[in-house]
C-alpha positions in Angstrom: 3.5 -141.1 -83.6 0.8 -143.4 -82.0 -2.0 -145.3 -83.5 -3.4 -144.0 -86.8 -7.0 -143.2 -87.1 -9.6 -140.5 -87.3 -11.7 -138.7 -84.7 -15.2 -137.4 -85.2 -17.3 -135.1 -83.0 -21.0 -134.5 -83.6 -22.6 -131.5 -81.9 -26.1 -132.6 -81.0 -27.4 -129.7 -79.0 -30.4 -127.8 -80.3 -28.8 -124.2 -80.5 -25.5 -122.4 -80.2 -24.5 -118.7 -80.2 -21.1 -117.6 -81.4 -20.5 -115.6 -78.2 -20.8 -118.7 -76.1 -17.3 -119.9 -77.2 -16.8 -123.7 -76.6 -14.8 -124.3 -79.8 -13.0 -127.4 -80.7 -9.4 -126.3 -81.3 -7.0 -128.1 -83.5 -3.4 -127.0 -82.8 -0.5 -126.4 -85.2 1.3 -129.4 -83.8 1.2 -132.3 -86.1 2.1 -135.0 -83.7 0.9 -134.7 -80.1 3.3 -137.5 -78.9 6.2 -135.4 -80.3 4.9 -132.3 -78.6 4.6 -134.1 -75.2 8.0 -135.8 -75.7 9.7 -132.4 -76.5 8.4 -130.8 -73.2 9.5 -133.9 -71.2 12.9 -133.9 -72.9 13.6 -130.2 -72.3 12.6 -130.6 -68.6 14.7 -133.8 -68.0 17.8 -132.2 -69.6 17.4 -129.2 -67.4 16.9 -127.0 -70.4 13.6 -126.0 -69.1 12.8 -125.4 -65.4 9.6 -126.9 -63.9 8.1 -123.4 -63.5 8.7 -122.8 -67.3 7.1 -126.0 -68.3 3.5 -124.7 -68.1 4.5 -121.7 -70.1 5.9 -124.0 -72.9 2.5 -125.8 -73.1 0.5 -122.6 -72.8 2.5 -121.1 -75.7 1.6 -124.0 -78.0 -1.9 -124.1 -76.8 -2.5 -120.4 -77.3 -1.7 -120.7 -81.1 -4.5 -122.8 -82.6 -4.5 -123.7 -86.2 -8.3 -124.0 -86.4 -11.1 -123.2 -84.0 -14.4 -124.9 -84.9 -17.5 -123.4 -83.4 -19.9 -126.1 -82.0 -22.8 -125.2 -84.3 -25.9 -127.4 -83.8 -25.9 -130.6 -85.8 -22.2 -130.1 -87.0 -20.0 -133.1 -87.6 -16.2 -132.5 -87.4 -13.8 -135.2 -88.6 -10.0 -134.9 -88.1 -6.8 -136.9 -87.8 -6.6 -138.4 -84.3 -2.9 -137.8 -84.0 -3.3 -134.0 -84.2 -3.3 -132.2 -80.9 -6.8 -131.0 -80.1 -8.9 -129.7 -77.2 -12.3 -128.3 -76.4 -12.5 -124.7 -75.0 -15.0 -124.3 -72.2 -18.3 -122.5 -73.0 -18.2 -118.8 -71.9 -21.9 -118.7 -70.8 -23.8 -120.5 -68.1 -26.7 -120.6 -70.6 -24.7 -122.8 -73.0 -25.5 -126.5 -73.1 -22.9 -128.1 -75.4 -23.9 -131.7 -76.1 -21.6 -133.8 -78.3 -20.9 -137.4 -79.3 -17.3 -138.3 -80.0 -15.7 -141.3 -81.8 -12.2 -142.3 -82.3 -11.7 -144.8 -85.1 -8.3 -146.4 -84.6 -6.5 -148.3 -87.4 -4.2 -150.6 -85.4 -3.5 -153.2 -88.1 -3.4 -151.2 -91.3 -1.0 -152.4 -93.9 -0.7 -150.8 -97.3 -1.6 -153.3 -100.0 1.2 -154.0 -102.5 0.3 -153.3 -106.1 1.0 -156.3 -108.3 
């Protein structure tokens, strides 16, 4: 499933209106590697035609589990392995400023209880 860790996004713009869109969307796919591998597998096994591949991705991407509005001074923290994306702002007046971090845990080992 990839490297464990968390991601954080801080929205540091001064103002945001709900009708501007621009949400951070966290999809109902628990493991983005599994999602990408499934699309590749279906295509390679000729189960899905190339022209259907985009529809497969669009179907998953159109069913978000959470959409987080980029409210000014909001901090969002989530599992890095969850499929996520940022929707584009719907207004030319929208200035979405953010700082993003990914904190990877590449050497984590659970301590044994004695």
